[in-house]
N, C-alpha and C positions, 0 to 999 in steps of 0.2 A: 738585399743583394741577390742577383740572379745567378744560379749556379751554372756551369757549363752545360750540364744535362738540360736544364730548363731552356737555356739559349739554343741548344741544339734542336729541340723539338718545337720551339716556338713557331717556325713556319708551318709545320704539320698541324699544330694546334689551331692556328689561324685559319688554315684550309678546312679543317674539320668543323670549326665554328661557322665559317661561311656557308659550307655545305648544309649544316643543320639549319641555319637561318633560312637559306634558300628553299629547303624542303618544307619547312614550317609555312613560309610565305606562300609557296606554290599550293600545298594542301589546303591552305585557308581560303584560297580563291574559289574552291568548290565546297567550302564549309566543312572541311575535314581537319582533324587534328590527331596527332599521336602524343597524348600528354605525357607519356613516360619516356620519350625519347631524349637523348642527351648525349654528352660526351663521355666516352669511357676513359680510364686512366690510360696513360701511354704504356705500351708494352715494355717490360723491363729488358727484354733482349733486343728489340729492334727500335724502340722509341716511337713506333707507330701509334698515332692517336686515332682511334676508332670512333665512329658515330654509333651509338647504342640506339636501335630503333624502338626497342622496348616491346610492350604488349599492346594489343589492340583487339577490339571486338571483331567478330567475323564480318559483320556487315561493313565495317570501315575497311578492312583488308579487301573485301570484294569490290568496294568502290574504288580503291587505289589501283587494283589490278585492272578494273575496267578503263580507268583513265590511262594507265600505261599502254594497254592494248590499243586504245583509240589513237594515242599519240603515235605509237609505233606504226599503225596502219596508216595514218595521215602522212607519215614521213615517206612510207613506201610509195605513195601515189605521185 
């Protein structure tokens, strides 16, 4: 049986799961992964479901930053 709280946060959880899947899929296109990323538990005060990005090696973070910068630069042109 689903509690009222679980029903209340279900749309946010679905959005967070979609965002996490989209991030993982997108990073994989460049051979990158954040193995420790996942969903955090919902906030007890707001019910907000957060995506936990976890920890990553410096070279992976630099590559992600480079990809973000390239995407932002391309959008501005």
